[in-house]
matplotlib code that plots the C-alpha trace (Angstrom):
import matplotlib.pyplot as plt

x = [0.0, 0.8, 1.2, -0.6, 2.8, 4.0, 0.8, 1.1, 4.6, 3.8, 1.0, 3.7, 5.6, 2.8, 3.7, 2.1, -1.5, -0.9, -0.6, -2.4, -5.4, -5.6, -5.9, -8.3, -10.3, -10.6, -11.7, -14.3, -15.8, -15.9, -19.1, -17.4, -14.6, -15.5, -14.8, -11.8, -10.1, -10.2, -9.2, -6.1, -4.9, -5.2, -3.4, 0.1, 0.2, 0.7, 0.3, -2.7, -4.2, -3.9, -5.5, -8.4, -9.0, -8.9, -11.3, -13.6, -13.9, -14.3, -17.8, -18.8, -18.3, -18.9, -20.8, -20.7, -19.5, -15.8, -14.0, -10.9, -9.8, -10.0, -12.6, -14.7, -14.6, -15.4, -18.5, -19.7, -19.5, -19.8, -18.0, -19.3, -18.0, -14.8, -14.3, -14.5, -12.4, -9.7, -9.8, -9.7, -6.9, -4.6, -5.8, -4.9, -1.2, -1.7, -3.4, -0.8, 1.4, 0.5, -0.7, 0.8, -2.0, -4.9, -4.5, -3.9, -3.3, -2.1, -4.9, -7.7, -8.1, -8.3, -11.2, -12.8, -12.6, -13.9, -16.8, -17.8, -17.7, -20.0, -22.4, -22.5, -23.5, -26.2, -27.8, -28.3, -31.8, -32.1, -30.9, -32.1, -30.7, -27.1, -25.0, -24.2, -20.4, -19.8, -20.9, -18.5, -15.7, -16.4, -16.9, -13.5, -11.6, -13.3, -10.5, -7.6, -6.4, -5.3, -2.4, -0.8, -2.0, -0.6, 2.8, 2.0, -0.8, 1.1, 3.3, 0.2, -2.2, -2.4, -3.1, -6.0, -7.5, -7.3, -9.2, -11.8, -12.4, -11.9, -13.6, -16.2, -15.1, -15.7, -12.7, -12.6, -12.6, -9.9, -7.7, -8.4, -7.4, -4.1, -3.1, -4.6, -6.2, -8.6, -8.0, -11.4, -10.0, -6.5, -8.3, -10.1, -7.0, -5.2, -8.3, -8.4, -4.9, -5.5, -8.1, -11.0, -14.6, -15.7, -18.4, -15.8, -13.6, -16.3, -17.4, -14.1, -13.8, -17.1, -17.8, -17.7, -19.8, -22.3, -25.0, -26.8, -25.0, -27.1, -24.7, -26.5, -23.3, -21.9, -24.8, -24.6, -20.8, -21.2, -24.1, -21.9, -19.1, -21.1, -22.5, -19.2, -17.9, -21.0, -20.5, -17.2, -14.8, -13.1, -9.9, -8.2, -9.9, -11.6, -14.3, -17.2, -15.7, -18.1, -21.2, -24.5, -25.4, -28.8, -29.9, -28.7, -30.7, -33.6, -33.4, -33.5, -35.9, -34.0, -35.1, -33.2, -34.6, -33.7, -30.2, -29.9, -31.3, -28.7, -25.7, -26.7, -27.4, -24.0, -21.8, -21.0, -20.9, -18.1, -16.3, -16.7, -15.3, -12.4, -11.5, -11.7, -9.3, -6.5, -6.0, -4.6, -0.9]
y = [0.1, 3.4, 5.8, 9.3, 10.9, 9.8, 10.7, 14.2, 14.3, 13.4, 16.0, 18.6, 17.7, 18.4, 21.4, 24.3, 25.4, 28.6, 31.3, 33.9, 31.7, 31.0, 34.8, 35.3, 32.2, 33.8, 37.1, 35.4, 34.1, 37.6, 39.5, 43.0, 43.0, 44.1, 42.5, 44.7, 43.9, 40.3, 40.9, 43.1, 40.0, 37.5, 40.0, 39.8, 36.2, 35.9, 32.2, 32.1, 35.0, 33.3, 30.1, 32.0, 34.0, 30.8, 29.1, 32.3, 32.1, 28.5, 27.4, 25.9, 29.2, 32.2, 30.5, 33.3, 36.4, 37.3, 38.2, 40.2, 41.4, 39.7, 42.3, 41.6, 38.0, 38.5, 40.7, 38.7, 35.2, 35.9, 34.9, 31.3, 30.6, 32.4, 30.3, 27.2, 28.6, 29.5, 25.9, 24.0, 26.3, 25.6, 22.1, 20.6, 20.4, 17.7, 15.4, 16.0, 12.8, 9.2, 8.0, 4.3, 2.0, 4.3, 4.8, 2.5, 5.4, 9.0, 11.6, 8.6, 10.6, 14.1, 12.8, 11.1, 14.3, 16.5, 14.3, 14.0, 18.0, 18.2, 15.6, 16.8, 20.5, 18.8, 17.2, 20.2, 19.9, 17.4, 19.9, 23.4, 25.1, 24.2, 26.4, 24.8, 25.8, 24.3, 21.0, 21.3, 22.4, 19.5, 17.1, 18.2, 17.5, 14.7, 12.3, 14.6, 12.0, 9.6, 11.7, 11.1, 7.5, 6.4, 6.5, 3.6, 2.1, 1.1, -1.3, -2.9, -2.5, -6.5, -6.9, -4.3, -6.0, -9.5, -8.4, -6.5, -9.8, -12.5, -11.1, -9.0, -5.9, -2.6, -0.7, 2.1, -0.6, -2.5, 0.6, 0.9, -2.5, -2.7, 1.0, 2.5, 5.0, 6.0, 8.1, 10.0, 10.4, 11.8, 14.2, 15.9, 16.3, 17.8, 20.2, 21.2, 22.1, 23.8, 26.1, 25.0, 25.7, 22.8, 21.7, 21.0, 19.1, 16.9, 16.0, 14.5, 13.0, 11.5, 10.6, 6.9, 6.6, 3.8, 5.6, 8.4, 11.5, 14.4, 16.7, 17.2, 18.4, 15.0, 12.9, 14.8, 14.2, 10.7, 10.1, 12.1, 10.1, 6.7, 8.2, 8.9, 5.5, 4.2, 6.7, 5.0, 7.6, 5.2, 4.7, 1.3, -1.5, 0.4, 1.5, -0.5, -1.8, 0.6, -0.3, 1.9, 3.3, 1.6, 3.3, 6.7, 6.3, 5.3, 8.3, 10.8, 8.4, 8.1, 5.3, 3.4, 5.6, 8.9, 7.6, 6.8, 10.5, 11.9, 10.3, 10.8, 14.7, 14.8, 13.1, 15.7, 18.3, 16.5, 15.9, 19.8, 20.6, 18.1, 19.9, 23.5, 22.3, 21.0, 25.1, 25.3, 25.4]
z = [0.1, -0.5, 2.2, 2.3, 2.8, -0.6, -2.1, -0.7, -1.9, -5.3, -5.4, -4.3, -7.2, -9.7, -11.9, -10.1, -11.3, -13.1, -10.6, -12.9, -13.6, -9.9, -9.2, -11.8, -10.7, -7.3, -8.6, -10.8, -7.5, -5.8, -6.6, -5.4, -8.2, -11.9, -15.0, -15.8, -12.9, -14.0, -17.4, -15.9, -14.1, -16.9, -19.5, -17.9, -18.9, -22.6, -23.0, -20.9, -22.8, -26.0, -24.7, -23.2, -26.4, -28.6, -26.5, -26.0, -29.9, -30.1, -31.3, -28.2, -26.1, -28.5, -31.3, -34.0, -32.2, -32.6, -29.3, -29.7, -26.2, -22.6, -21.2, -24.3, -23.5, -19.9, -20.7, -23.4, -22.0, -18.4, -15.3, -15.3, -18.8, -18.0, -15.2, -17.3, -19.9, -17.5, -15.7, -19.1, -20.8, -17.6, -16.6, -20.2, -19.7, -16.8, -19.3, -21.9, -21.0, -21.3, -17.9, -17.7, -16.2, -16.8, -20.3, -23.3, -25.6, -24.8, -24.6, -23.6, -20.2, -21.6, -24.1, -21.3, -19.3, -22.0, -22.7, -19.2, -18.9, -22.0, -20.9, -17.2, -18.5, -21.0, -18.0, -16.3, -16.9, -14.4, -11.5, -12.9, -9.9, -10.7, -12.7, -16.1, -16.2, -12.7, -14.0, -17.1, -15.0, -12.1, -15.1, -16.8, -13.6, -12.1, -12.8, -11.9, -9.2, -12.1, -13.0, -9.5, -9.0, -12.4, -10.9, -8.7, -10.9, -13.8, -11.4, -9.7, -12.6, -13.0, -9.2, -9.5, -12.8, -11.5, -8.2, -10.4, -12.7, -10.2, -7.1, -8.8, -7.1, -7.8, -9.6, -6.7, -4.1, -5.6, -5.9, -2.2, -1.4, -3.5, -3.5, -0.2, -1.9, -4.8, -7.7, -6.6, -3.2, -4.5, -7.1, -4.3, -2.3, -5.6, -6.1, -2.6, -2.4, -5.6, -3.9, -6.1, -5.0, -2.4, -4.9, -7.6, -5.0, -4.0, -7.2, -7.8, -4.5, -4.4, -8.1, -7.6, -4.4, -4.9, -2.8, -4.1, -3.0, -1.6, -3.6, -7.1, -8.8, -7.5, -8.8, -12.1, -12.4, -11.7, -14.3, -16.8, -16.2, -16.9, -20.0, -21.2, -20.9, -22.7, -25.6, -26.2, -24.4, -22.0, -20.3, -20.3, -18.5, -15.4, -18.1, -16.8, -13.5, -11.3, -9.7, -8.7, -11.8, -12.3, -9.1, -10.3, -13.6, -11.5, -9.4, -12.1, -13.9, -17.2, -19.5, -22.1, -25.0, -22.8, -22.4, -26.2, -27.1, -24.6, -26.0, -29.6, -28.9, -27.1, -29.5, -32.2, -29.5, -27.8, -31.1, -31.8, -28.4, -28.6, -31.9, -30.2, -27.4, -29.8, -30.2, -26.7, -26.4]

ax = plt.figure().add_subplot(projection="3d")
ax.plot(x, y, z, "-o")
ax.set_aspect("equal")
plt.show()
């Protein structure tokens, strides 16, 4: 088993989450700041500015309007979408390298994360009171713990797979027994360390809980994670080795025909978003 000290040390070795982005994200959550203040913070990081404007002008975020400056982006898109754009443009680098154990091919986890974010936002109609951008961000970051645990999973993958297949064990349960911690728990620790809002932290930490969570963001991200796997955006052999989805589908009264429609509606959007995100440096 891995000690928490070793995991925390590995988290500390992660490249620091872009400091300019962190400052801007905090300002976006403070209602006593104005949009000009937010744009002023971002503009001093040329790389981040370029990526923000690329995403701001993507079909997914801006549709047909051309956005040429940061203040215009904040004013037109709003703070919620800017929060998502800053998160995505900064988080992409953490998924840029192949993650042994969790990925068979480089980029699988990033594609799965994007599709989970898109589907989670699409499912917002199930929880009308939730901010759509929060769901997208939570979906993008839900598996961030895998970037740390992959250090050990690559060596112990056969033990985890054996336990899943022969003991009929849930994948997260196998992670806990073999590694001592699950990627969900580690993901929550990473996002908490980076200062993300608690609702985003909890979505990462609890998106594999079998019981139906009282937090609607956790519920939607968990359901979106499952649907992402069904649509084909999977990561290696952990894809369907989880439990409890039937209960969640029942909770939201999602029938088979509803599920098929949701996946059909989301597929082309997901492909479009993936193309847009390839623009990120």
